[in-house]
C-alpha positions as CSV (number, residue, x, y, z in Angstrom):
1,M,-42.9,23.4,-9.2
2,F,-44.7,23.5,-12.4
3,S,-46.6,20.4,-12.2
4,S,-49.9,22.5,-12.4
5,I,-48.9,23.4,-16.0
6,N,-50.1,20.7,-18.3
7,A,-47.5,20.4,-21.4
8,S,-50.4,18.8,-23.2
9,N,-52.3,21.9,-23.5
10,A,-51.2,25.1,-25.5
11,A,-50.7,27.7,-22.8
12,G,-48.5,25.1,-20.6
13,S,-46.6,24.2,-23.7
14,T,-45.8,27.9,-24.4
15,V,-44.9,28.6,-20.8
16,L,-42.6,25.5,-20.6
17,V,-40.8,26.7,-24.0
18,W,-40.3,30.2,-22.7
19,I,-38.7,28.8,-19.4
20,E,-36.5,26.6,-21.6
21,Y,-35.5,29.7,-23.7
22,A,-34.9,31.5,-20.4
23,A,-32.4,28.9,-19.1
24,I,-30.5,28.8,-22.5
25,L,-30.3,32.6,-22.3
26,I,-28.8,32.5,-18.9
27,E,-26.3,30.0,-20.2
28,V,-25.3,32.1,-23.0
29,L,-25.0,35.0,-20.7
30,A,-22.8,33.1,-18.5
31,V,-20.6,32.0,-21.5
32,I,-20.4,35.8,-22.6
33,I,-19.4,36.8,-19.2
34,I,-16.6,34.5,-18.9
35,V,-15.4,35.1,-22.4
36,S,-15.5,39.0,-22.4
37,A,-14.1,38.9,-19.0
38,I,-11.1,36.9,-20.2
39,V,-10.6,38.9,-23.3
40,T,-10.7,42.3,-21.3
41,A,-8.3,41.0,-18.4
42,L,-5.6,39.5,-21.2
43,A,-5.8,42.8,-23.1
44,R,-5.3,45.0,-19.7
45,Y,-2.5,42.4,-18.9
46,L,-0.9,43.0,-22.1
47,V,-1.2,46.8,-22.2
48,Q,0.3,46.8,-18.7
49,R,3.2,44.7,-19.7
50,V,4.0,46.9,-22.7
51,A,3.8,50.2,-20.8
52,Q,5.5,49.1,-17.5
53,R,7.7,46.3,-19.0
54,T,7.3,44.6,-15.6
55,A,5.5,41.6,-14.3
56,D,5.4,43.0,-10.6
57,D,1.6,43.1,-9.8
58,S,0.1,42.8,-13.4
59,Y,0.4,38.8,-13.2
60,H,-1.5,38.9,-10.1
61,E,-4.2,41.5,-11.2
62,L,-4.8,39.1,-14.4
63,K,-5.2,36.1,-12.0
64,V,-7.6,37.9,-9.6
65,S,-9.7,39.5,-12.7
66,L,-9.8,35.7,-14.4
67,G,-10.8,34.2,-11.2
68,K,-13.6,36.7,-10.4
69,S,-15.0,36.4,-13.9
70,L,-14.9,32.6,-13.8
71,L,-16.6,32.9,-10.3
72,L,-19.5,35.0,-11.8
73,G,-19.9,32.7,-14.7
74,L,-20.1,29.6,-12.6
75,E,-22.8,31.4,-10.4
76,V,-24.8,32.5,-13.5
77,L,-24.4,29.0,-14.8
78,V,-25.8,27.2,-11.5
79,A,-28.8,29.6,-11.8
80,A,-29.5,28.4,-15.4
81,D,-29.3,24.8,-14.3
82,V,-31.7,25.5,-11.4
83,I,-34.2,26.9,-13.5
84,H,-33.8,24.2,-16.1
85,T,-33.9,21.3,-13.4
86,V,-36.8,22.9,-11.3
87,A,-38.9,24.2,-13.9
88,L,-38.6,21.7,-16.8
89,E,-37.1,18.3,-15.6
90,A,-38.1,17.6,-11.9
91,T,-37.1,14.2,-11.7
92,P,-35.4,12.4,-9.1
93,Q,-32.4,11.7,-11.4
94,S,-32.2,15.4,-12.8
95,V,-32.3,16.7,-9.4
96,I,-29.3,14.3,-8.4
97,V,-27.5,15.6,-11.3
98,L,-28.2,19.2,-10.4
99,G,-27.0,18.7,-6.8
100,L,-23.9,17.0,-8.2
101,L,-23.2,20.2,-10.6
102,V,-23.8,22.6,-7.9
103,L,-21.3,20.4,-5.5
104,I,-18.6,20.6,-8.2
105,R,-19.1,24.1,-8.9
106,T,-19.2,24.9,-5.4
107,F,-15.6,23.1,-5.1
108,L,-14.3,25.1,-8.1
109,S,-15.6,28.2,-6.5
110,W,-13.8,27.6,-3.3
111,A,-10.8,26.8,-5.3
112,L,-10.9,30.0,-7.2
113,V,-11.2,31.9,-3.8
114,V,-8.4,30.2,-2.6
115,E,-6.3,31.0,-5.7
116,I,-7.3,34.8,-5.7
117,E,-7.4,35.5,-1.8
118,G,-4.9,32.9,-0.6
119,R,-7.4,31.5,1.9
120,W,-10.4,29.4,2.4
121,P,-13.7,31.4,2.3
122,W,-14.4,30.7,6.0
123,Q,-10.8,31.8,7.1
124,Q,-10.4,35.6,8.2
125,A,-8.6,37.6,5.6
126,K,-4.6,37.8,6.2
127,N,-4.5,41.5,6.0
128,I,-6.6,41.9,9.5
129,Q,-4.2,42.9,12.3
130,H,-4.8,41.8,15.8
131,R,-4.2,44.1,18.7
132,D,-2.8,42.4,21.6
């Protein structure tokens, strides 16, 4: 995509450096999202456990909260990988690596959806009632 930018001239080199910084910033953002969501979810869980002294729905809420934060973090990491691969390293090998990363992260996302919702993403929700 950025083949017209020549890394040998100053302007092209500057643009590529800024693209690399953007990809790194997005990766850091993904880590911040995941870590802050984990800390927040665990704190909320502990407060609920101490206040209610029961594990009724708090464990399920913790699991759902952690799963959603991981899904969001995975999506942001995929965006960073796409930027890095397409803009900086558009070689056949890097595109194959990107494809494998996206496949692995898609599988992880599906596994998290199954864990959170109890169904595959393409299945109907269980709480929908059909009228006969």
